[in-house]
DRENDO-1510 file (C-alpha; in Angstrom, 1 decimal, always signed):
<recs>
REC; n; res; u; v; w
REC; 1; MET; +5.5; +145.2; +242.5 .
REC; 2; PHE; +6.9; +144.5; +239.0 .
REC; 3; VAL; +9.4; +147.1; +237.7 .
REC; 4; SER; +10.8; +146.7; +234.2 .
REC; 5; GLU; +14.5; +145.9; +233.6 .
REC; 6; LEU; +14.6; +149.1; +231.5 .
REC; 7; GLU; +13.6; +151.2; +234.5 .
REC; 8; LYS; +16.0; +149.4; +236.8 .
REC; 9; SER; +18.8; +150.2; +234.3 .
REC; 10; LEU; +17.9; +153.9; +234.8 .
REC; 11; GLY; +18.1; +153.6; +238.6 .
REC; 12; ILE; +14.3; +153.6; +239.1 .
REC; 13; GLU; +14.0; +150.4; +241.0 .
REC; 14; VAL; +10.7; +150.8; +242.9 .
REC; 15; TYR; +7.3; +152.4; +243.0 .
REC; 16; ALA; +6.3; +154.7; +245.8 .
REC; 17; THR; +2.6; +153.7; +245.7 .
REC; 18; LEU; +1.2; +150.2; +246.3 .
REC; 19; SER; -2.1; +150.5; +244.4 .
REC; 20; ARG; -2.4; +148.8; +241.0 .
REC; 21; GLY; -2.0; +151.0; +238.0 .
REC; 22; VAL; -4.6; +151.7; +235.3 .
REC; 23; GLY; -2.4; +150.7; +232.4 .
REC; 24; GLY; -2.9; +152.3; +229.0 .
REC; 25; VAL; -0.7; +154.1; +226.5 .
REC; 26; ILE; +0.6; +157.7; +226.2 .
REC; 27; ARG; +1.7; +159.7; +223.2 .
REC; 28; ARG; -0.5; +157.9; +220.6 .
REC; 29; SER; -0.2; +161.4; +219.0 .
REC; 30; CYS; +1.9; +164.3; +220.1 .
REC; 31; GLU; -1.3; +166.2; +220.9 .
REC; 32; ASP; -1.9; +163.7; +223.8 .
REC; 33; PHE; +1.1; +165.3; +225.6 .
REC; 34; VAL; +0.8; +169.0; +226.1 .
REC; 35; VAL; +3.3; +171.1; +228.1 .
REC; 36; GLU; +3.1; +174.8; +228.9 .
REC; 37; GLU; +6.0; +176.5; +230.7 .
REC; 38; ILE; +5.5; +178.8; +233.7 .
REC; 39; LEU; +8.1; +181.3; +234.8 .
REC; 40; VAL; +8.6; +182.5; +238.4 .
REC; 41; ASP; +6.8; +185.7; +237.7 .
REC; 42; GLY; +3.7; +183.7; +236.8 .
REC; 43; SER; +4.0; +184.2; +233.0 .
REC; 44; LYS; +2.7; +181.1; +231.2 .
REC; 45; ALA; +3.7; +180.1; +227.7 .
REC; 46; GLU; +0.4; +179.1; +226.1 .
REC; 47; ILE; +0.0; +176.8; +223.1 .
REC; 48; ALA; -2.8; +179.0; +221.7 .
REC; 49; PRO; -3.2; +182.3; +223.6 .
REC; 50; SER; -6.8; +183.5; +224.0 .
REC; 51; THR; -6.0; +187.0; +222.9 .
REC; 52; LYS; -3.3; +188.5; +220.7 .
REC; 53; ARG; -0.8; +190.3; +222.9 .
REC; 54; GLN; +1.0; +193.5; +221.8 .
REC; 55; VAL; +4.8; +193.3; +221.7 .
REC; 56; LEU; +6.2; +195.4; +224.6 .
REC; 57; GLY; +9.1; +197.7; +224.0 .
REC; 58; SER; +10.7; +199.2; +220.9 .
REC; 59; SER; +11.9; +197.1; +217.9 .
REC; 60; SER; +14.8; +199.6; +217.7 .
REC; 61; LEU; +16.3; +198.1; +220.9 .
REC; 62; ARG; +18.4; +195.7; +218.9 .
REC; 63; SER; +21.0; +195.3; +221.7 .
REC; 64; ARG; +18.5; +193.8; +224.1 .
REC; 65; TYR; +16.8; +190.4; +224.2 .
REC; 66; LEU; +13.5; +189.7; +222.6 .
REC; 67; LEU; +11.3; +187.4; +224.8 .
REC; 68; CYS; +9.3; +185.0; +222.7 .
REC; 69; VAL; +7.0; +182.0; +223.1 .
REC; 70; LEU; +8.3; +179.0; +221.2 .
REC; 71; VAL; +5.6; +176.5; +220.3 .
REC; 72; LYS; +6.7; +173.2; +218.8 .
REC; 73; ARG; +5.1; +169.9; +217.8 .
REC; 74; ASN; +7.2; +166.7; +217.6 .
REC; 75; TRP; +10.5; +168.6; +217.9 .
REC; 76; ASP; +13.2; +168.2; +220.5 .
REC; 77; THR; +14.2; +171.5; +222.0 .
REC; 78; PHE; +17.8; +171.7; +220.8 .
REC; 79; SER; +16.7; +170.9; +217.2 .
REC; 80; ALA; +13.9; +173.4; +217.2 .
REC; 81; VAL; +16.2; +176.1; +218.5 .
REC; 82; LYS; +18.8; +175.3; +215.9 .
REC; 83; ALA; +16.2; +175.4; +213.1 .
REC; 84; VAL; +15.0; +178.9; +214.3 .
REC; 85; ALA; +18.6; +180.1; +214.6 .
REC; 86; ASP; +19.4; +178.9; +211.1 .
REC; 87; GLN; +16.4; +180.9; +209.8 .
REC; 88; LEU; +17.7; +184.0; +211.6 .
REC; 89; ASN; +21.2; +183.4; +210.4 .
REC; 90; MET; +22.6; +183.2; +213.9 .
REC; 91; ASN; +24.4; +180.8; +216.2 .
REC; 92; PRO; +22.0; +178.7; +218.3 .
REC; 93; SER; +23.8; +180.1; +221.5 .
REC; 94; CYS; +22.1; +183.4; +220.7 .
REC; 95; ILE; +18.8; +181.8; +221.7 .
REC; 96; GLN; +18.4; +181.1; +225.4 .
REC; 97; ILE; +15.9; +178.8; +227.1 .
REC; 98; ALA; +14.8; +178.2; +230.6 .
REC; 99; GLY; +14.2; +174.5; +230.3 .
REC; 100; ILE; +14.2; +171.5; +227.9 .
REC; 101; LYS; +10.8; +170.2; +226.9 .
REC; 102; ASP; +9.5; +166.8; +225.7 .
REC; 103; ALA; +10.1; +165.9; +222.1 .
REC; 104; LYS; +7.0; +163.8; +221.2 .
REC; 105; ALA; +4.6; +166.4; +222.5 .
REC; 106; VAL; +3.1; +169.8; +221.8 .
REC; 107; THR; +5.0; +172.3; +224.0 .
REC; 108; ALA; +5.1; +176.0; +224.6 .
REC; 109; GLN; +8.1; +177.6; +226.3 .
REC; 110; HIS; +9.8; +181.0; +226.6 .
REC; 111; VAL; +13.0; +181.8; +224.8 .
REC; 112; THR; +15.0; +185.0; +224.5 .
REC; 113; ILE; +16.7; +185.9; +221.2 .
REC; 114; GLU; +19.7; +188.3; +221.1 .
REC; 115; ASN; +19.9; +191.3; +218.8 .
REC; 116; VAL; +16.9; +190.5; +216.7 .
REC; 117; SER; +13.8; +192.6; +215.7 .
REC; 118; VAL; +10.2; +191.6; +215.8 .
REC; 119; GLU; +10.1; +191.9; +212.0 .
REC; 120; ASP; +13.0; +189.3; +211.7 .
REC; 121; VAL; +11.2; +186.9; +214.0 .
REC; 122; GLY; +8.0; +187.3; +212.0 .
REC; 123; LYS; +9.8; +185.9; +208.9 .
REC; 124; VAL; +10.7; +182.6; +210.6 .
REC; 125; GLU; +9.0; +179.7; +208.9 .
REC; 126; VAL; +9.8; +176.2; +210.3 .
REC; 127; LYS; +7.3; +173.3; +210.0 .
REC; 128; ASP; +5.5; +172.6; +213.3 .
REC; 129; VAL; +7.4; +175.5; +215.0 .
REC; 130; GLU; +5.9; +178.9; +215.9 .
REC; 131; VAL; +7.9; +181.8; +217.4 .
REC; 132; ARG; +5.6; +184.4; +219.0 .
REC; 133; PRO; +7.2; +187.7; +220.2 .
REC; 134; VAL; +6.2; +188.9; +223.6 .
REC; 135; GLY; +8.5; +191.9; +224.4 .
REC; 136; TYR; +12.0; +193.2; +225.0 .
REC; 137; VAL; +13.8; +192.3; +228.2 .
REC; 138; ARG; +17.2; +193.2; +229.7 .
REC; 139; SER; +18.7; +189.7; +230.2 .
REC; 140; GLY; +18.6; +186.3; +228.6 .
REC; 141; LEU; +16.6; +183.4; +230.0 .
REC; 142; SER; +18.1; +180.7; +232.2 .
REC; 143; SER; +16.7; +178.0; +234.5 .
REC; 144; PHE; +16.8; +180.6; +237.3 .
REC; 145; TYR; +13.6; +182.1; +235.8 .
REC; 146; LEU; +11.7; +178.8; +235.5 .
REC; 147; LEU; +9.0; +177.9; +238.0 .
REC; 148; GLY; +7.7; +174.8; +236.4 .
REC; 149; ASN; +5.4; +173.3; +233.8 .
REC; 150; SER; +1.7; +172.7; +233.4 .
REC; 151; PHE; +0.8; +169.3; +231.8 .
REC; 152; ARG; -2.3; +168.0; +230.0 .
REC; 153; ILE; -1.9; +164.4; +229.2 .
REC; 154; THR; -4.2; +161.8; +227.7 .
REC; 155; VAL; -3.7; +158.1; +228.5 .
REC; 156; LYS; -5.5; +155.9; +225.9 .
REC; 157; GLY; -6.3; +152.2; +225.5 .
REC; 158; ILE; -7.2; +151.5; +229.1 .
REC; 159; LYS; -8.8; +148.1; +229.5 .
REC; 160; ARG; -10.7; +148.9; +232.7 .
REC; 161; SER; -14.2; +150.1; +233.5 .
REC; 162; GLU; -14.7; +153.8; +234.2 .
REC; 163; SER; -15.5; +153.2; +237.9 .
REC; 164; ALA; -12.3; +151.1; +238.3 .
REC; 165; ILE; -10.2; +153.8; +236.7 .
REC; 166; ARG; -11.6; +156.5; +238.9 .
REC; 167; MET; -11.1; +154.4; +242.0 .
REC; 168; GLN; -7.5; +153.5; +241.2 .
REC; 169; VAL; -6.5; +157.0; +240.3 .
REC; 170; ALA; -8.0; +158.4; +243.5 .
REC; 171; ARG; -6.2; +155.8; +245.6 .
REC; 172; ILE; -2.8; +156.5; +244.0 .
REC; 173; ILE; -3.2; +160.2; +244.4 .
REC; 174; LYS; -4.1; +159.7; +248.0 .
REC; 175; GLU; -1.0; +157.6; +248.5 .
REC; 176; LEU; +1.2; +160.3; +246.9 .
REC; 177; GLU; -0.4; +163.0; +249.2 .
REC; 178; THR; +0.4; +160.8; +252.2 .
REC; 179; LEU; +4.0; +160.5; +251.1 .
REC; 180; GLY; +4.2; +164.3; +250.8 .
REC; 181; GLY; +4.4; +164.4; +247.0 .
REC; 182; VAL; +5.8; +162.5; +244.0 .
REC; 183; PRO; +9.2; +160.7; +244.3 .
REC; 184; ASN; +11.5; +163.1; +242.5 .
REC; 185; PHE; +13.1; +160.6; +240.2 .
REC; 186; PHE; +14.8; +161.8; +237.0 .
REC; 187; GLY; +12.5; +160.7; +234.3 .
REC; 188; HIS; +13.1; +158.3; +231.4 .
REC; 189; GLN; +13.8; +161.0; +228.8 .
REC; 190; ARG; +16.8; +162.1; +230.8 .
REC; 191; PHE; +18.6; +159.0; +229.6 .
REC; 192; GLY; +16.8; +158.1; +226.4 .
REC; 193; THR; +14.1; +155.4; +226.5 .
REC; 194; ALA; +14.6; +153.8; +223.1 .
REC; 195; ARG; +18.4; +154.0; +223.4 .
REC; 196; PRO; +19.3; +154.7; +227.1 .
REC; 197; VAL; +23.0; +155.4; +226.8 .
REC; 198; THR; +23.4; +159.0; +228.0 .
REC; 199; HIS; +24.3; +158.0; +231.6 .
REC; 200; LEU; +26.6; +155.2; +230.3 .
REC; 201; VAL; +28.5; +157.7; +228.3 .
REC; 202; GLY; +28.6; +159.9; +231.4 .
REC; 203; GLU; +29.9; +157.1; +233.5 .
REC; 204; ALA; +32.8; +156.4; +231.1 .
REC; 205; ILE; +33.6; +160.2; +231.1 .
REC; 206; VAL; +33.6; +160.1; +235.0 .
REC; 207; ARG; +36.1; +157.2; +234.8 .
REC; 208; GLY; +38.3; +159.2; +232.4 .
REC; 209; ASP; +37.7; +156.9; +229.5 .
REC; 210; PHE; +36.8; +159.2; +226.6 .
REC; 211; ARG; +37.4; +156.4; +224.1 .
REC; 212; GLU; +34.8; +154.2; +225.7 .
REC; 213; ALA; +32.5; +157.2; +226.1 .
REC; 214; ALA; +32.7; +157.9; +222.4 .
REC; 215; MET; +32.2; +154.3; +221.3 .
REC; 216; LEU; +29.1; +154.1; +223.6 .
REC; 217; PHE; +27.6; +157.2; +222.1 .
REC; 218; LEU; +28.4; +156.3; +218.5 .
REC; 219; ALA; +28.2; +152.5; +218.4 .
REC; 220; LYS; +26.1; +151.1; +221.2 .
REC; 221; SER; +22.9; +150.0; +219.4 .
REC; 222; SER; +19.4; +149.3; +220.6 .
REC; 223; GLN; +16.8; +147.0; +219.3 .
REC; 224; HIS; +14.3; +149.8; +219.6 .
REC; 225; GLU; +15.9; +152.3; +217.3 .
REC; 226; HIS; +15.5; +152.5; +213.5 .
REC; 227; PRO; +17.0; +149.5; +211.8 .
REC; 228; SER; +19.3; +151.6; +209.6 .
REC; 229; SER; +20.7; +153.4; +212.7 .
REC; 230; ARG; +21.2; +150.1; +214.5 .
REC; 231; GLN; +23.0; +148.5; +211.5 .
REC; 232; VAL; +25.6; +151.3; +211.1 .
REC; 233; ARG; +26.2; +151.4; +214.8 .
REC; 234; GLU; +26.9; +147.6; +214.9 .
REC; 235; GLU; +29.2; +147.9; +211.9 .
REC; 236; LEU; +31.2; +150.7; +213.6 .
REC; 237; GLN; +31.4; +148.7; +216.8 .
REC; 238; LYS; +33.0; +145.8; +214.8 .
REC; 239; THR; +35.3; +147.8; +212.5 .
REC; 240; LYS; +36.2; +151.0; +214.5 .
REC; 241; ASP; +36.4; +152.5; +211.0 .
REC; 242; PHE; +35.4; +156.2; +211.5 .
REC; 243; LYS; +35.9; +157.2; +207.9 .
REC; 244; ARG; +33.5; +154.4; +206.8 .
REC; 245; GLY; +31.1; +155.4; +209.6 .
REC; 246; LEU; +31.0; +159.0; +208.3 .
REC; 247; GLN; +30.1; +157.7; +204.9 .
REC; 248; VAL; +27.2; +155.5; +206.1 .
REC; 249; PHE; +25.7; +157.1; +209.2 .
REC; 250; PRO; +22.3; +158.6; +208.4 .
REC; 251; ARG; +22.0; +162.3; +208.1 .
REC; 252; GLN; +19.5; +162.5; +211.0 .
REC; 253; LEU; +22.3; +161.3; +213.4 .
REC; 254; ARG; +23.9; +164.7; +213.1 .
REC; 255; TYR; +25.6; +164.8; +216.5 .
REC; 256; GLU; +27.2; +161.4; +215.8 .
REC; 257; ARG; +28.3; +162.7; +212.4 .
REC; 258; LEU; +30.0; +165.7; +214.0 .
REC; 259; MET; +32.1; +163.4; +216.1 .
REC; 260; LEU; +32.8; +161.1; +213.2 .
REC; 261; GLU; +34.0; +164.0; +211.0 .
REC; 262; HIS; +36.7; +164.7; +213.7 .
REC; 263; LEU; +37.6; +161.1; +214.3 .
REC; 264; ALA; +37.9; +160.4; +210.6 .
REC; 265; GLU; +40.8; +162.9; +210.6 .
REC; 266; GLU; +42.1; +162.4; +214.2 .
REC; 267; PRO; +41.1; +158.8; +215.1 .
REC; 268; ASP; +42.7; +158.9; +218.6 .
REC; 269; ASP; +41.4; +162.3; +219.7 .
REC; 270; PHE; +38.2; +161.4; +221.5 .
REC; 271; VAL; +38.2; +164.5; +223.7 .
REC; 272; GLY; +38.4; +166.6; +220.5 .
REC; 273; ALA; +35.5; +164.6; +219.0 .
REC; 274; PHE; +33.3; +165.4; +222.0 .
REC; 275; ARG; +34.3; +169.1; +221.7 .
REC; 276; ARG; +32.6; +169.1; +218.3 .
REC; 277; LEU; +29.3; +168.7; +220.2 .
REC; 278; PRO; +27.4; +171.7; +221.6 .
REC; 279; LEU; +28.3; +172.4; +225.2 .
REC; 280; LYS; +24.7; +171.9; +226.4 .
REC; 281; LEU; +24.8; +168.4; +224.9 .
REC; 282; ARG; +28.2; +167.6; +226.3 .
REC; 283; GLU; +27.0; +168.6; +229.8 .
REC; 284; LEU; +24.1; +166.2; +229.6 .
REC; 285; PHE; +26.4; +163.1; +229.7 .
REC; 286; PRO; +27.9; +163.6; +233.3 .
REC; 287; GLN; +24.6; +165.1; +234.4 .
REC; 288; ALA; +22.8; +161.9; +233.3 .
REC; 289; CYS; +25.3; +159.8; +235.3 .
REC; 290; GLN; +24.6; +162.1; +238.2 .
REC; 291; SER; +20.9; +161.6; +237.7 .
REC; 292; TYR; +21.2; +157.8; +237.5 .
REC; 293; LEU; +23.1; +157.8; +240.9 .
REC; 294; PHE; +20.4; +160.0; +242.4 .
REC; 295; ASN; +17.7; +157.6; +241.2 .
REC; 296; ARG; +19.5; +154.8; +242.8 .
REC; 297; PHE; +19.9; +156.7; +246.1 .
REC; 298; LEU; +16.1; +157.5; +246.1 .
REC; 299; SER; +15.2; +153.9; +245.1 .
REC; 300; GLY; +17.3; +152.7; +248.0 .
REC; 301; ARG; +15.6; +155.0; +250.4 .
REC; 302; ILE; +12.1; +153.9; +249.4 .
REC; 303; ALA; +13.1; +150.2; +249.4 .
REC; 304; SER; +14.6; +150.4; +252.8 .
REC; 305; GLY; +11.4; +152.0; +254.3 .
REC; 306; LEU; +12.9; +155.4; +255.1 .
REC; 307; PRO; +10.2; +158.0; +254.9 .
REC; 308; LEU; +10.1; +160.7; +252.2 .
REC; 309; ASP; +8.2; +163.2; +254.4 .
REC; 310; LYS; +10.2; +162.8; +257.6 .
REC; 311; ALA; +13.9; +163.3; +258.2 .
REC; 312; ASP; +16.2; +160.8; +259.8 .
REC; 313; TRP; +19.5; +161.5; +261.5 .
REC; 314; GLY; +22.1; +162.3; +258.8 .
REC; 315; ASP; +19.6; +163.4; +256.1 .
REC; 316; TYR; +20.0; +166.6; +254.3 .
REC; 317; VAL; +17.1; +169.1; +254.3 .
REC; 318; VAL; +16.6; +172.3; +252.2 .
REC; 319; GLY; +14.4; +175.3; +252.8 .
REC; 320; VAL; +11.3; +176.1; +250.6 .
REC; 321; GLU; +10.9; +179.5; +249.0 .
REC; 322; ARG; +7.6; +181.4; +248.9 .
REC; 323; SER; +7.1; +180.2; +245.3 .
REC; 324; GLY; +7.3; +176.6; +246.6 .
REC; 325; LEU; +10.6; +175.9; +244.9 .
REC; 326; PRO; +13.4; +174.4; +247.1 .
REC; 327; ALA; +16.2; +176.7; +248.1 .
REC; 328; SER; +19.3; +174.6; +248.0 .
REC; 329; VAL; +21.3; +177.4; +249.6 .
REC; 330; MET; +19.2; +177.0; +252.7 .
REC; 331; ARG; +20.6; +173.6; +253.5 .
REC; 332; ARG; +21.5; +171.7; +256.7 .
REC; 333; MET; +22.0; +168.1; +257.9 .
REC; 334; ALA; +19.7; +166.7; +260.5 .
REC; 335; SER; +21.3; +165.7; +263.8 .
REC; 336; ALA; +19.9; +164.1; +266.9 .
REC; 337; GLU; +19.7; +167.6; +268.5 .
REC; 338; THR; +17.9; +169.2; +265.6 .
REC; 339; LEU; +15.7; +166.3; +264.3 .
REC; 340; ALA; +12.5; +167.4; +266.1 .
REC; 341; GLU; +12.8; +171.0; +265.0 .
REC; 342; ILE; +13.6; +170.0; +261.4 .
REC; 343; ASN; +10.7; +167.6; +261.2 .
REC; 344; GLU; +8.3; +170.2; +262.5 .
REC; 345; ALA; +9.5; +172.4; +259.6 .
REC; 346; VAL; +9.0; +169.6; +257.2 .
REC; 347; LYS; +5.5; +169.0; +258.5 .
REC; 348; VAL; +4.4; +172.6; +257.8 .
REC; 349; GLY; +6.2; +172.8; +254.4 .
REC; 350; ARG; +9.1; +175.1; +255.3 .
REC; 351; THR; +11.7; +172.4; +254.7 .
REC; 352; CYS; +11.9; +169.2; +252.6 .
REC; 353; ILE; +14.3; +166.2; +252.6 .
REC; 354; ALA; +17.0; +166.2; +249.9 .
REC; 355; LEU; +19.5; +163.7; +248.6 .
REC; 356; PRO; +22.9; +164.4; +247.1 .
REC; 357; LEU; +23.6; +165.0; +243.4 .
REC; 358; VAL; +27.1; +163.5; +243.2 .
REC; 359; GLY; +29.9; +165.9; +242.4 .
REC; 360; PHE; +33.5; +166.7; +243.4 .
REC; 361; ARG; +32.3; +169.2; +246.1 .
REC; 362; GLN; +29.2; +167.5; +247.4 .
REC; 363; ARG; +29.4; +165.4; +250.6 .
REC; 364; LEU; +27.2; +162.3; +251.0 .
REC; 365; SER; +24.5; +162.0; +253.5 .
REC; 366; GLU; +25.2; +160.4; +256.8 .
REC; 367; GLY; +23.2; +157.9; +258.9 .
REC; 368; CYS; +21.1; +155.3; +257.1 .
REC; 369; GLN; +20.7; +157.3; +253.9 .
REC; 370; GLY; +24.5; +157.8; +253.8 .
REC; 371; LYS; +25.0; +154.0; +254.0 .
REC; 372; ILE; +22.7; +153.6; +251.0 .
REC; 373; GLU; +24.7; +156.1; +249.0 .
REC; 374; LYS; +28.1; +154.7; +249.8 .
REC; 375; ARG; +26.9; +151.2; +248.8 .
REC; 376; VAL; +25.6; +152.5; +245.5 .
REC; 377; LEU; +28.9; +154.3; +244.7 .
REC; 378; GLN; +30.9; +151.1; +245.6 .
REC; 379; GLU; +28.7; +149.0; +243.3 .
REC; 380; GLU; +29.1; +151.5; +240.5 .
REC; 381; GLN; +32.8; +152.0; +241.2 .
REC; 382; ILE; +32.5; +155.8; +241.1 .
REC; 383; ASP; +34.5; +158.3; +243.2 .
REC; 384; PRO; +32.7; +161.7; +243.5 .
REC; 385; ALA; +36.1; +163.4; +243.1 .
REC; 386; ASN; +36.2; +162.1; +239.5 .
REC; 387; PHE; +33.4; +164.5; +238.5 .
REC; 388; HIS; +36.1; +167.0; +237.9 .
REC; 389; PHE; +37.4; +166.4; +234.4 .
REC; 390; ASP; +40.9; +167.7; +233.7 .
REC; 391; ALA; +40.5; +166.9; +230.0 .
REC; 392; MET; +37.2; +168.8; +229.7 .
REC; 393; PRO; +36.8; +171.1; +232.8 .
REC; 394; GLU; +33.9; +173.0; +231.4 .
REC; 395; ILE; +31.5; +170.0; +232.0 .
REC; 396; SER; +32.8; +169.2; +235.5 .
REC; 397; LEU; +30.1; +168.9; +238.2 .
REC; 398; ARG; +30.4; +170.3; +241.7 .
REC; 399; GLY; +27.3; +168.5; +242.8 .
REC; 400; GLY; +24.4; +169.7; +244.9 .
REC; 401; LEU; +21.1; +168.6; +246.5 .
REC; 402; ARG; +17.8; +167.5; +245.0 .
REC; 403; THR; +14.5; +167.1; +246.9 .
REC; 404; ALA; +13.3; +163.5; +247.5 .
REC; 405; VAL; +9.8; +164.5; +246.6 .
REC; 406; THR; +8.2; +167.1; +244.4 .
REC; 407; PRO; +4.7; +168.6; +245.0 .
REC; 408; LEU; +1.9; +167.5; +242.6 .
REC; 409; ASN; -0.1; +170.7; +242.2 .
REC; 410; ASP; -3.5; +171.4; +240.5 .
REC; 411; PHE; -4.2; +167.7; +239.8 .
REC; 412; SER; -7.4; +166.9; +238.0 .
REC; 413; PHE; -8.6; +164.0; +235.9 .
REC; 414; GLU; -11.6; +162.8; +233.8 .
REC; 415; VAL; -12.4; +159.5; +232.3 .
REC; 416; SER; -14.3; +158.9; +229.0 .
REC; 417; VAL; -14.6; +156.3; +226.2 .
REC; 418; ASP; -11.5; +156.1; +224.1 .
REC; 419; SER; -12.2; +158.1; +220.9 .
REC; 420; GLU; -10.0; +155.7; +218.9 .
REC; 421; ASN; -11.2; +152.4; +220.5 .
REC; 422; PRO; -14.8; +152.4; +221.9 .
REC; 423; SER; -14.1; +149.2; +223.8 .
REC; 424; SER; -11.5; +151.0; +225.9 .
REC; 425; HIS; -11.4; +154.1; +228.1 .
REC; 426; MET; -9.0; +157.1; +228.1 .
REC; 427; LEU; -7.9; +159.1; +231.1 .
REC; 428; ARG; -7.2; +162.8; +230.8 .
REC; 429; VAL; -5.0; +164.2; +233.6 .
REC; 430; GLY; -3.8; +167.7; +234.3 .
REC; 431; PHE; -1.2; +168.8; +236.8 .
REC; 432; THR; +1.7; +171.2; +237.5 .
REC; 433; LEU; +5.2; +170.3; +238.5 .
REC; 434; HIS; +8.1; +172.4; +239.6 .
REC; 435; ARG; +11.1; +172.7; +237.3 .
REC; 436; SER; +13.4; +169.7; +236.9 .
REC; 437; SER; +10.6; +167.3; +237.8 .
REC; 438; TYR; +9.2; +164.8; +235.3 .
REC; 439; ALA; +5.6; +164.2; +234.2 .
REC; 440; THR; +6.5; +160.6; +233.3 .
REC; 441; VAL; +7.3; +159.9; +236.9 .
REC; 442; VAL; +3.7; +160.8; +237.8 .
REC; 443; LEU; +2.4; +158.8; +234.9 .
REC; 444; ARG; +4.4; +155.6; +235.9 .
REC; 445; GLU; +2.8; +155.7; +239.3 .
REC; 446; LEU; -0.7; +156.0; +237.8 .
REC; 447; MET; -0.2; +153.5; +235.0 .
REC; 448; LYS; +2.4; +151.0; +236.4 .
REC; 449; PRO; +3.5; +150.0; +232.9 .
REC; 450; ARG; +5.1; +146.6; +232.3 .
REC; 451; ASP; +6.6; +147.6; +229.0 .
REC; 452; LEU; +7.7; +151.3; +228.9 .
REC; 453; LEU; +8.2; +151.5; +225.2 .
REC; 454; LYS; +4.8; +149.9; +224.3 .
REC; 455; ALA; +3.2; +152.3; +226.9 .
REC; 456; GLY; +4.7; +155.3; +225.0 .
REC; 457; PHE; +7.3; +156.4; +227.5 .
</recs>
C-alpha cells in the first residue's frame, strides 16, 4: 500500500491495516480537532465545562501550586504557556504541564502555576487562551499524572458514499482490534510536518556535530513553510552570516532568533547557541531522533510479519497497570522457556510487547526484532552510547521501552453530509488514547492519505 515519502522520512514506512482508507481532510478549522486531557485520577480538562466549579483551597496559600485548566485555540503549548507567564510576570518554568497538545486545534489541558493567586489568574487576557482555576494542590504537574487524551475530530471532503465510508471505517477498526490496538508510532507533529527537521537536528547532536545541528535548525528550508521564512533560511545557508540573519529573520521565528543573537556575537559557539533555547525545546531534538528510530523499528517489525499482539523470542514485554497504562519498570525479555507464559499474559491484557527507545543505557531486543534494530542503527550510523552528550549532559537520554501498540478506547463515529461541501461527506470520530500516543496515527489508518499536507496532517 502506498506510503508517502514524507512519512517514510519520519520512519513510518507501513500501514498496519490493509483496508482502503476513506480519504478526506482534517483541520479545515481548528474546531475540527478537539483535544481534552485526562489525568490518572480521572479528572478531565473540558473545553466548556457544563457547570461552574468553585475553586478549592485558600487563595492565601501563595506557596502552593494553583491547578488550572488551560484552553487554547490555534496555539502551540509552549507559546501559550509563555504568553500566560508574560501576563503573570513570571518565568514560563513556573507553569508546569502534563503533556504537549496539538497546535492547530482546540485543546484543554491541566497546568499548575507556582505562587499565584486566583485573582492574578483572573486578570490574564490572551487572545484565544483561557486559564480557568480549579484548586490548590501540593505539587506541580508532570507527565506522571497524565492518563491520556480524549479526541473529537472531523474529517471533511470525503468523496465516498455514506455506506462506503461506514463499511471502510468498520473494517479498519476491526483490523486494529485484531492487531491488539493501534501501532504506537510517534506521530507527524513530533517531527514537524511542514518542516520535518527536529529529528535531523537530533541526529546531528547524537553524532556530536552541534554546528551541523544548528545549521539544520536555522537554515534547512522547506517548500511548505512561509516564503519569507524559506527565503531567509536559504540566504543563511549560503552566507553563514549570523549577524545578517539576525537582521532579516522574521520575528515569529523567535527560537531561531535566540540562537542567532548568540551566534552573531560568538559565531563558533554552537553549543552556547543551543543553550539559549528553553530546556524543554532542546530536549525535543534527541527525543525526536529517538522517536524516528523507534518508528523504523516498528515499521520493520510490521513489514517483516512479526505480530504486534504476540511475543517472539528476544522481544521485550512490559506489564500493564490497572489504569491500562504500561508499566515500563515491570519489564522482561521473552525467552524460549518463558514464551508460552508471556503470551498468555499478553492475551489477557496483563502484558504487552515493547520496543526499545534508543539511549546510552538501553539494550536492544534480541531474536528477529533485535536483527531489525541492529540493521536500522547500522543504516543510520548511530551508536546508542552516543546518546550521552558530554557537551550538553542535561539532554542526554538513557533510553527505555515503548509499547508496540496502544489501545483505542471509546471509539465512535458518525457520517453526514459535509456542511461546507454538500457533494461530499464528513466523518466525525471520537476516541481516547493513552499518553504519548498520537491521534494522527489513528487518522492515517482511517484515511490512508497520499499527501499528508493536503490532508491537513
